[in-house]
Each structure stands twice: as C-alpha cells, then as structure tokens.
Backbone bond lengths (Angstrom), bond angles and torsions (degrees), N, CA, C in turn:
res aa  C-N    CA-C-N  psi(-1)  N-CA   C-N-CA  omega(-1)  CA-C   N-CA-C  phi
1 M - - - 1.449 - - 1.523 108.97 -
2 L 1.320 115.46 150.84 1.451 120.38 173.92 1.522 109.53 -88.72
3 V 1.312 116.90 133.40 1.459 121.44 173.52 1.523 106.54 -76.49
4 D 1.334 116.96 117.41 1.467 121.58 -176.40 1.526 108.78 -122.51
5 S 1.327 116.41 92.11 1.465 120.46 -177.94 1.527 112.01 -67.93
6 G 1.310 118.21 -10.05 1.462 121.68 176.53 1.513 113.10 -92.92
7 A 1.323 117.93 -8.51 1.467 121.53 -179.01 1.525 110.08 -88.52
8 D 1.318 116.43 127.98 1.463 120.28 176.33 1.526 110.47 -63.61
9 Y 1.328 116.32 -46.05 1.462 121.91 -175.18 1.521 111.16 -116.61
10 T 1.310 115.20 159.24 1.457 121.38 168.09 1.526 106.25 -75.07
11 L 1.328 116.08 127.46 1.466 121.55 -173.75 1.519 110.89 -125.86
12 L 1.329 114.96 141.11 1.451 121.82 177.13 1.522 109.83 -125.45
13 P 1.332 117.29 153.70 1.461 120.14 172.84 1.531 110.46 -62.73
14 H 1.302 117.14 154.73 1.463 124.14 -176.27 1.530 112.42 -54.40
15 V 1.316 117.96 -40.59 1.463 122.07 -175.15 1.536 112.57 -61.25
16 Y 1.334 118.11 -25.04 1.465 120.90 179.56 1.528 112.04 -65.38
17 A 1.317 118.04 -27.33 1.471 120.27 179.91 1.524 110.35 -59.84
18 A 1.320 117.04 -44.53 1.464 120.80 179.55 1.526 110.50 -64.08
19 H 1.323 117.32 -40.68 1.471 120.98 179.25 1.521 111.56 -63.26
20 L 1.347 117.05 -30.70 1.464 121.56 -179.33 1.532 112.35 -92.81
21 G 1.335 117.39 -0.31 1.465 121.46 178.97 1.513 113.77 73.56
22 I 1.324 117.80 29.94 1.466 122.53 -177.46 1.522 110.42 -100.73
23 Q 1.324 116.09 130.35 1.464 122.39 173.99 1.532 107.42 -94.63
24 L 1.316 117.25 97.54 1.463 120.85 -172.75 1.521 113.15 -61.09
25 D 1.330 118.32 -36.57 1.467 120.37 -177.31 1.524 112.53 -63.84
26 S 1.336 117.37 -33.10 1.464 119.16 -175.96 1.527 113.91 -106.05
27 E 1.338 118.87 -18.31 1.457 120.73 -173.98 1.522 114.41 -107.28
28 S 1.316 117.90 -2.13 1.466 119.29 -173.52 1.520 111.87 -127.41
29 H 1.321 114.29 166.40 1.463 123.28 173.51 1.526 106.60 -104.93
30 A 1.330 117.97 121.36 1.468 121.63 -177.27 1.524 110.71 -97.51
31 F 1.328 115.95 140.29 1.463 121.67 174.92 1.529 108.90 -154.55
32 D 1.316 116.14 163.98 1.459 121.67 177.64 1.517 109.58 -100.97
33 T 1.328 116.12 143.70 1.457 122.00 179.99 1.520 109.22 -137.23
34 M 1.321 115.78 162.60 1.463 121.27 177.81 1.522 109.09 -113.35
35 G 1.324 115.94 141.09 1.453 121.98 176.88 1.514 109.58 -144.89
36 I 1.312 115.91 -169.13 1.459 120.40 -179.58 1.521 111.20 -59.57
37 G 1.332 116.97 -37.65 1.459 121.30 -178.32 1.514 114.07 -82.91
38 G 1.339 118.75 2.33 1.462 121.89 -179.13 1.513 111.41 109.30
39 S 1.319 116.07 -157.09 1.460 122.06 -177.88 1.523 110.48 -82.12
40 E 1.318 115.90 139.96 1.468 122.31 -179.90 1.525 109.83 -137.84
41 R 1.303 116.31 148.57 1.464 122.26 172.26 1.524 106.76 -92.44
42 V 1.332 116.06 131.27 1.463 122.47 179.15 1.521 108.57 -118.64
43 F 1.320 116.04 134.38 1.464 122.59 173.90 1.522 105.62 -106.45
44 L 1.324 116.76 112.35 1.458 121.58 -169.79 1.526 112.04 -107.96
45 L 1.331 114.83 129.62 1.462 122.60 168.88 1.520 105.86 -100.93
46 R 1.299 118.81 127.16 1.461 122.01 -170.27 1.531 114.58 -74.92
47 H 1.324 119.04 -32.72 1.469 121.67 -174.77 1.529 110.09 -138.92
48 W 1.312 116.91 83.70 1.464 121.18 179.94 1.530 108.64 -104.86
49 P 1.345 118.42 130.89 1.462 119.52 -179.20 1.533 111.56 -72.04
50 M 1.328 115.67 135.86 1.468 121.32 175.50 1.510 108.61 -135.99
51 R 1.319 115.05 155.64 1.457 120.25 176.82 1.523 107.61 -133.59
52 L 1.317 115.22 135.52 1.460 122.94 175.61 1.525 105.85 -128.84
53 G 1.322 116.37 102.91 1.458 119.56 -173.84 1.521 109.79 63.05
54 L 1.315 116.87 -122.93 1.463 121.88 179.48 1.522 113.59 -88.38
55 W 1.341 117.46 -10.89 1.455 121.28 -175.03 1.513 111.45 -90.09
56 E 1.320 115.26 138.79 1.459 121.14 176.59 1.516 109.03 -122.66
57 R 1.308 115.59 142.53 1.466 122.88 178.97 1.523 108.30 -141.87
58 K 1.328 116.37 159.37 1.463 122.24 165.09 1.518 105.01 -109.88
59 I 1.312 115.76 117.13 1.458 121.08 -172.61 1.527 110.48 -121.61
60 P 1.336 117.03 157.01 1.463 118.66 167.96 1.528 107.81 -71.74
61 L 1.318 116.02 133.30 1.461 121.84 -178.19 1.513 108.73 -126.88
62 G 1.316 116.22 124.57 1.454 121.19 -178.90 1.514 112.08 -110.85
63 F 1.317 114.74 149.67 1.456 122.63 174.77 1.518 107.98 -120.68
64 L 1.316 116.62 132.95 1.455 121.28 176.20 1.523 109.31 -87.44
65 T 1.325 116.93 165.64 1.467 120.49 178.89 1.517 111.44 -80.38
66 R 1.310 117.75 -7.43 1.467 121.62 -177.80 1.528 111.23 -112.73
67 N 1.319 114.96 166.28 1.458 121.30 -177.07 1.524 113.46 -116.72
68 D 1.329 117.67 2.40 1.465 120.30 -174.01 1.528 113.27 -97.61
69 I 1.317 116.94 25.02 1.464 121.12 175.55 1.532 108.61 -117.99
70 P 1.317 117.30 150.65 1.477 118.53 176.19 1.524 110.20 -78.74
71 P 1.320 118.62 158.24 1.463 121.16 173.46 1.533 109.10 -62.53
72 L 1.333 116.15 132.76 1.467 121.90 -175.58 1.526 110.12 -118.87
73 L 1.307 116.91 128.75 1.459 122.90 175.60 1.523 107.14 -92.48
74 G 1.336 116.81 112.49 1.461 121.90 -173.63 1.519 114.52 -101.41
75 R 1.342 114.94 -176.69 1.461 121.33 -171.75 1.524 115.24 -78.17
76 Q 1.329 118.15 -51.34 1.463 120.82 -165.84 1.527 112.88 -59.81
77 T 1.314 116.00 120.17 1.460 126.73 179.11 1.530 112.59 59.27
78 C 1.311 117.15 12.27 1.463 120.88 -179.96 1.523 109.13 -128.31
79 L 1.314 119.29 -88.43 1.464 120.73 -178.01 1.520 112.40 -59.12
80 E 1.339 116.81 -33.44 1.461 119.01 -177.69 1.527 112.94 -70.16
81 T 1.322 117.69 -10.56 1.466 120.28 -179.91 1.519 112.58 -95.28
82 F 1.327 117.17 -3.32 1.459 122.65 179.53 1.521 110.59 -116.61
83 K 1.311 115.94 158.41 1.452 121.14 163.54 1.523 104.57 -86.70
84 L 1.301 116.72 120.79 1.456 122.31 -175.26 1.519 108.91 -112.07
85 T 1.324 116.85 122.58 1.453 122.17 179.56 1.521 109.24 -119.19
86 L 1.324 116.34 125.31 1.459 122.49 174.74 1.517 106.05 -108.68
87 F 1.332 116.46 114.62 1.456 120.30 -173.70 1.522 109.61 -149.15
88 R 1.318 116.52 124.50 1.470 122.92 177.39 1.526 113.05 48.23
89 H 1.315 116.12 51.99 1.468 123.18 176.42 1.528 113.12 66.08
90 R 1.332 116.76 20.71 1.453 122.13 176.36 1.519 109.15 -120.87
91 T 1.326 116.20 145.85 1.450 122.70 174.57 1.515 107.09 -113.20
92 I 1.331 116.78 121.62 1.465 121.90 -176.58 1.527 108.61 -118.09
93 F 1.328 116.32 123.43 1.451 123.15 176.20 1.519 107.90 -102.40
94 S 1.325 117.25 136.14 1.462 121.43 174.51 1.524 108.04 -149.59
95 M 1.328 114.98 166.04 1.462 119.31 177.36 1.509 108.71 -78.88
96 R 1.315 116.11 150.23 1.466 121.05 178.82 1.492 110.62 -72.92
C-alpha cells in the first residue's frame, strides 16, 4: 500500500471488495468525495480490522468505484495513530 498522508481514509480499488468477500451495496455507507482526480464515489466500512506488523486496529476502509488507483493507507484511525517517519526511502511506523 502507498502511505498517503493526504488521504482521509484508507482506500482500495473496487475489485478488492470481491476478493475480501464484501458486498458493498449492503455492507457499506456510500458518499461522494473530492480529490485531486475529481469527484469519486466511496463505499465506506466503518470498522474494518487491519494489522501492520504487531499492531492491530479497526479502521474505516473505503472502496472506490474504479480499479485504476493503488491501495492507499490513509490518516483516520490509521496513520494518525502511529509516529510515521519517512527517511532515506524508508517508511518507519512506531508508537507515539
């Protein structure tokens, strides 16, 4: 995943929902958002379990209607809970 400090939510391409067994129409809250690429529809799951190394969180996870974007690791309940260091082409996560 790309670390995206400008992304409010962690976002995945639409096709990942099928791989994870998620029915977006019935299990998510849909809304429109604006970004660099224009307006997008996001299907949001409010509490999805994630693990990064030894750390586990329940984060909001969004799926876009398109598949041509990379998976993005966003701020809300995810990046904002870690100390994030970008140094010499390395990304280091640690507890605050």
